[in-house]
N, C-alpha and C positions, 0 to 999 in steps of 0.2 A: 504494500500500500504506500502511496506517495501522498504526504500531507504537506501542503504549502502554508507557511506561517509568515505573514507580513510583519515586520518590526520597524519601528521608527525611533528606537532608543528610549522610549518612555516605559515606566512600570506598567501602565495600562496595557500597552501592546504586548508586553511580556506575559500577561495573564493567559494568553493563548498557548504558551508553551506547556502549561500543566496538562490540559486535555490532549494536546498533540503527543506528548511523550507517553501518556497513559495508553492512548489508542495505538501508538506505534509499538509499544511493548506487547500489547495484546495481539498485534498482527504478526509478531515473530521476526525471524531473520530477514525476511524480504522487504521490510518496511524502511522508508526513508523520509526524513523531514527536510524540506527545502526552506531555509530561512531567506526571505527576500526583503531587501531594504532598498527603497527608491530614493535617490538623492534628487530633490527638485532642482531645476535649472536656476542658478543664481543670476540675477540681472543687476548690472551696475549702471547707475544713471550717468549720462554724459551731458545732461542739460542741453540737449539738442532738440529741435522741433520735430514734430511728426513721428514717422516710423524710426527715426534715428535716435530716439531719446534714451535707449538702453541697448546694451549688448550682453551676450553671455560671456562671463569671465571664465575662461578655461582653467586658469590657475586656481580660482576658488572652487570650481567644480571638481578638479583633481584632488584638492586637499580634502574636500568634503567626502569624496569617495574613499580616500585612503583612511580617514578617521572612521567612516562607517564600516569598512571592511575589518578594521581592527576590533571594532565593537562586536561584530558578528563572530569574529574569531574567538573573542573572550567567552562568548556564550558556548561555542562548540567545545571549548576546553574545560568547561565546568565539570567537576567530578561526577555530579549526578547524571550527566549525559554521556559518560564515556562508553557505555554499552550500546549506544545508539548510532545509527548512520545518519549524520547531519551534514548537509552541504549548505554553504553560505553563498548567496548571490547578491551582488551590489550592482545596481543599474541607475541610470538617470532618466528623468522624464516625468510624466504625470502619474502619480501613485496608483490610482484605481485602474487606469488603462494598462499600465505596466504589469500590475499584479494579475489581471485577467489574461494578458498575453502569456505571461510566464506559466500560469496554471495550464493553459492550453498547450504550450510548447513542450512542457515537461510531463504532460499527461497526468496531472495531479488528480487523485481520486477525491480529495477533500481540501478545502481551504478552511483554516481556523483563524479568525480575525477578531480583534477586540474592537468595541465600539463605545463611544462616549454616551450613547443612549438618547441623543436628542430626538424629539418627536414633534409632529405638527409643524407649525409655522417656523419654529427655530430651525428644524432640520431642513425644511423647504428653502429657507434663506441661506443657510450655511453649507448644506450638503454634508455628506459623510462618506469617507472612503469605503467603510464597511457596507453602507447602503448601496453604493454604486456597484461594488463587486458582487454583492448578492443579487442585485437587480439585473445587471448586464452580463454577468458571467454565465457559463453553462456548466459550472462545477458546483456540487453541493457545498454550501458555505455555512459553517458553524459560527454563529455570532455570540461572542462572550462579552458581556457588559461588566462594568465595574461593580455593579450591585448584584450580580448573579453568583450563586454558589458554585464552588468547584465540583467537578465530577467526583463521585465517590471512589475511594481506593479499594483495593482488592480484599480488604478486611471486612467489608460490609457483607452481611449474610445474604441479602437479596441481590439479584443481578442488576446490572445497568438496565434501565427501562426507558424506552423511547415511545413517546405518545404521538400517534399519527392520526390527526383528524381527517375524516373523509366525508365528502358531501355527495357521493355518487358520480362525480365527474371524472373523466379521464385525466384532467389536469391534476386534481388532488391525488389520484392514484400514482402519479409520478413520484410522489414522496416515498413510496413503499420500497423502491429499489435501494436508495442510499440508506434508508433506515434498516433494511434487512442486512446490508453489508456490515454496518456497525454492530448490529445485534449478533450476527454470526461470529464476527471477529472477537467480540468480548464475551461470548456465551451469554448474551443478554436477552432481554424480552421486549416484545412490541405490544403496546396497548392500542388497539384500534378504537376510535371514537366516532360515532355518527350522531350529529346533533340535528334533531328534527324541530320543525316549528312548534311553538307552544300548543298544548293540547286545547283545541277550541272546537273540534268537530265531535260528532257522535261517538260514543264509546266503541261501537263495533268498527267504525272507520279507523279510530285510533289504534285499536288492537291489530287490525289488518296492516296498517302502516308500520307499526312496530315490528310485526312478524317479518314483513318484507325487508325492513332495514336490518334486522338481526340476521336474516338469511343472507343478505348481501355481505355483511361483515363475516359471517361464517364461511362463505365461499372463498373470500380473500384469505382468511386465516388458514383454511385448509391448504390453499395453494402455497402460502408462505411456509407452512410446516413441512411440506413434502419436497419443496424445491431447495436448491442450493448445491454447492460443490460437494462432490463425493468425499466422505470421510469427516465432514464437519458436523458438529452437534446441531440438530434441528432447532429452529427458532421457537421459543415459547411465545404464544400469541394469546392475548386476552382481548375480550370484546366488551364494549360498553356503549349504551345508548343514553342520550340526554335530550332535553327539550328546552328550547328557548333561544336566546341570542348566542350565536356560535362562539364569538370571542369570549364572552362571559363564561359559557359552559366549558370551553377548552381550558380556561384559567382555573375554574373550579375543579375540573377533573385532575389537572396537574397538581393542584394543592392537596387534594384529598387522597391521592395515591402517591406512591413513592416514584414519581416521575423525575428523570434526570435530564432528558432532552426532549423538546417538542420539535417535530419535523413537519415542515409545510412546503408544499409546492406553490409557486406564485406565478401570476400572469405578468408581473413586471410593469404595472402602470407606473408612470413617472410624473414628477412635478405637480403642478396645480391640479391636473385632472385627478390624480390619486388622492390628493388632500381633500378635494371637494367631494369626491364620490366615496371615499373610504376604501379600505381593503381589509380582509380578514387578517392577513399577515401583519399589517401595521397595528391593528387593534390587539392582536395577540402579543406583539412586541410591547405594547403599552401595558397590558394586563398581567403578563406572566414574567416573573422574576427568575427565569431559568435560561440556560443556554438554548438557543433556538437555531435549528438547522434549516436553511432556506434553499430551495432548489428551483431554479427557473429553467424548465426543460425547453429545448429548441423545437417547439411545436409549430406546424404551419399556421399562418395567420387565421384561417377559417376555423381550424380545429381549436386554436387557443381561445378565440372569441367564444365559441360554443361552450368550451369547458368552463370558461370564466363565469358563464351564466348559471352554472350549477346544474342540478338534476333536471331542470326543464329544458336544457340544451339538447341538441341532437345526439351528442356523444355520451350522454349520461346513462348510467345503468338504473335499473329500478330502485 
């Protein structure tokens, strides 16, 4: 397994090293961590008009790259990481774009990145490298915030548990593959959650809807339990139903069970459109104080639009 961890020299960014090293040790001898640090282009003002007002100072860039490389080297030399395969990469450019490119070029299986956790208008105005990487990349991205707990160590009796909310759409089901990879690698468990609208119809209709939803989860659970590489421990899968607002119920399920990671697929709305229309992923990020893995699959536009509409779309299951 290849795990890419972006670092910028801050303690917040280094919080991603904990889960990265835990997952890499679980993956065994074939795992690699790629430490990527991006040095922004330094601009030196020349007090000239128009497009000639600044230039890139190559000397400043070279010195920044040298210092950054030494910083990464000190991390690879830490005693607690000596049993791991860790490679350091220093590049210059735009951080988010460079991270996405490196994840693609090095065929990373997972990006683990720290985020300051801004939401709403603040994030809309300031942006976030973690947000852009999760939104525009095509690699599952585990977002670790300053206020989120660390993943449990191997001394805990219960296995690492990943909560995967599903709404019946093919888009949401894209979260199953990366969740299953982590679960198999750590001998962990997956909890499938289907949130239905609040109970407002006749009892018989509610019972039929609940049965259909549970059958849907059961079909997926049975598939996960029997699939996977030969010789690996089968995934333990739990099923749960809830009624009400999806983000609220996802947060409640995560709090009431021993959930360690919430895994979501997203359609990747951007900017003001997403802020005005909302998104389940953003609401969950606001409500859940846990590491969240976001996956933005490379779906065709028509399929992505239908999936984003949920169970009423043409690609939805019953």
